[in-house]
Each structure stands twice: as C-alpha cells, then as structure tokens.
Phi, psi and omega in degrees: 000128180259101182298322181296318176296319180297313183294326179290334181275340188306311185292324180290320174299318178294322177299322180297314180298319177297317179296334178283352176117358182285142174297141185306314184297313181293321180295319180296319179295319181296322179294318178300316176302317181295324178295314178303316180293324176298316179301322185288317192254345178276144182294155180277338192255017180235128177261348181268128183293339181286347183247008177289153180233150175277176181299333182266009173094351178288140180292139175266095182275345179231079183308319177299314178297325177294319180291323179296315180299314180296315181296317180295324175295319179299317179296313177298323175301317177292325180292322180299335178274355181277164184272351183280078190298317188293315179295326180294317180294324175300315179295323179293318178296331183275359184304123187285150180294156177297152178156180182306143178289147180302151185279349185298141181242114182262019185304315184299317181294327176297315177304311182299318182294315184287342177249034181297142184302336182285349180266149171292156178305317181295324178289320178299318178297311181297320180289322177297312181296328183277309186280322182264318183282335179080015178284154176279161177300321179300315180299316181294319179298315179298320180299323183258011174053045173233157178298149184299322181297323180293317179294321180299319179294319178304315181290320177297316179299319182296318181297316182295322181300319185262000184301327180272001183281133179292135189290333187257013179280151184300146178246177183254110182301319186301318181294317176305313184294321176299320177295314180296324180291325174298315179298315183298319183288348176286342176070236185231126174205164182059218178255014181236128178274098187291329180294314179294324178293323178292322176294317178300315181291329176288323173301316180297319175293322177297330178283338182266341182220135176266095184221127183297328178288328173295320177295321178300319181292315179301316177299316179300313177301314179297320181291325175284322182294331179302333183262001191303318183298337185260001187281341178229148175279167178308330181274003180091357182285150180289142174244116179301157184304316184293340183257359183287150178282098185293341176292341179265359175291145184282098183292329177296318180289325174297316180296324177295313184299315182295321179297317177295321180296314181300319178294323179291313180298328178298341183274357172056042175230067187297140176221173189298324183286323175298318179294319177297320179294325180295321178295313180300325181290328176291322175295317180296332186283339182283123177288341172215159181301326180296338182266007180294133183275081184291330180297314181291327179295321173301320178299315178296323175299321177303314177301317181294322175297317178299328182277328187240331185055035184276132175300325178297317180298317180298325176297313177299321178300322182295324175296312180298321176298321177297328179280322183281319187245003182106151184300326180289329174295321179293317180295327177295320177294318182297329183295336183275358182253153180291136177284003177274350182297142175307133176067013177299315182295320178296320178292323177294321176300312179300314182295320177294323176300316180297328182278355180089002180269079189290326180300308181297318181297315180300317180294322181287322178297319176297319180291324180293323181303322182290338180264354188299139185281343181228157181295320181296318183292319178297318179294322178297316182287326178297317176296324176296317179297315179297319177300316178295321179295322181292326184278345184289140177296140181269000000 
C-alpha cells in the first residue's frame, strides 16, 4: 500500500463524489471507508500504481477509479439505510458505469470548503487535514495531542457546518493560506509531521491555482523548514537564529524557496506571505549572523506593516530596528507598542541586553519566562536570565 499515493488522491476522489450529488459529510465518510479498504487490500511492497492489486487479485490499473468506485458503493450503501427513499432510488439509478475516473480536479474547491469562513480556525485545520490531506482522525488527534473522540466530534461538527455550502462557489484564498500556515506552525507531534504535511498541501494548492501569495507561502515554509534541524540542541533546548549552525541548513530547500519567491515578487502583486518570505530569504542569505542585512529587513518589515498593520509585525520590526540602528532605537520603537503583546517582555529583555543593561535584561528575561507559551521557550529564557545574573559583576 502506497500511503503517499492514497493521500494525494483523496481530494480528487472526494470532489468526484460531491459532484455526483453526494452530501459533503457523507461523501467524506465514504472516501475514508474506501481508504481503509485500500489499506486492507492493496499490497505493502509496491510503490507503482500500475502494479497494485485489488482484494480479488485483479490488478488495479486505475487507483483513483478504484477508490471512486469503492467510495461511491459505500455512499450508496449508507444512502440505502436512509429514510429518503425517493432520493435514494434516484442515486441508485444514477450510478455511473465502471471506467476511468473523470479527469476533473476539484482540489481547489475542497481547500475553499474546508477553510470556509463559518468554521473556527481549529475546525478548518482539522477538516483540511482529513478531507484534503487524507489523514485519519486518529492521526490528527495525536498530532494535536487531544483524544480521538474529541477530534472526531470537531471534524463531524465542521462537516455539518459546511454541508449546505455550494461546492462550486468561489472561495477565499487568503483564508485557505491562513489555515495552511496554522498547520505548518504546529511543527511535529504525534506520528504526523505537520510542517511537512503543510508544505505538501501548499504545493498541491500551488499546482491548482496560479496565485503569488500561494507561492509566497510555499517559499516561506521552505525557507523556515530549511533551518529546522538546527533550531533545537540534542537536549531539546531552543537554539536562537543567530547561534544556529548554518552549515547544517538545507541549501537545496533554501534555493527552491528563493526561486519560488523571486518568481512571485516579479509579478508585482505583493502580499504578506511574500514579504515574510523575503525577510526569511535575507536571513538565509547571510553566511553568518553578523552578515545579516538588517537595513533591508527593516524595509521589508515596513512593507509588511503597510500590508497588515499587525502589532506582532511591529514587535518584530522593533527587533530589526534594534539590529540595524542600535538597541536604543529598537527600544524606542518598542515603547510605542502595548506591553500585553506576546513576547513583548522577551524582546525588551533582548534589546536591553544588547544595550549593556544586564540587570534590567536579566529581570525581564525572568519575567518573560513566566509568560512563555511553551516549556522549551520558558527554559530558554530562564537560562538567559541565569547567564546574565552569573556574568554581572558582584
């Protein structure tokens, strides 16, 4: 059984069932049943679709068509148990003859449906991973460290919410991109690498729609993912960007990300993900932290502020200003921002440390550690405070 093949076929198979008239929720359940059946009867040792076999020993020359046929049968079986007799009989009469699956690709519409504005962000993420990504409920639950029953309820509610949405209505690309970025930022947990899965889904989206912001998000993901191996030490502690071993960055992934970004920027339709990717590319371009082009990074943050007016972007810009124009300039920018912003205290600590005020920096690092959202970040900030306290003259 080729899991990658199954997951790549999931959105198109689901789209075919919906276009045949199946309700989205029922179609999604039927496709999941077909995937389970494929796992059961397809061999484990063949990666070529032309050599797959069905349960009766016949070769599966069209895996997509096989999945469509099995899923449609499962959907009809469920429909026969329903009380809507007339609609049931209509669907049975409409059962298509066997043959190759239609070439139409509804992947893009599925992205739009799973990121529908009526869904909460957590529901949109779960539904995208299941309906577009082909992950099982158990895999998604493990990735998000919640009970499988809880995730199943979340997915069921999401499917009910979008069941009445027309499958062919236009969607919002920006909402889809935000959902994919949420998946990417979860990183790795459970038995699913969510960062890699987000990259795969974004590649799939880029193949379905020609949009510079889709390319910008893909470039951003690749540029960040290229540094993944160096972000933590063997003991699990965080390694700041300036201290990472740049020889271990994935140069092939960086080159791919830069190439995608350059092509997107050339279209002169700047968006926030392209601007973020440009900042990431400048970091990746520096052979050492001291060679980082902070002046240009500040310029890109200016573009990003103009696009989003986000307080978090302004916070990150304050760090860049502190590097480009000196820590006191960064502190002046920081003073204009609310101290309730996430990581505001950590940024203040860093800028005070750069300015030589070690006592204030140590106090702020300790304060930031108490507010840290993760254990790894808390430990990192605590160690920074301890190091500064140890280095201070007595």
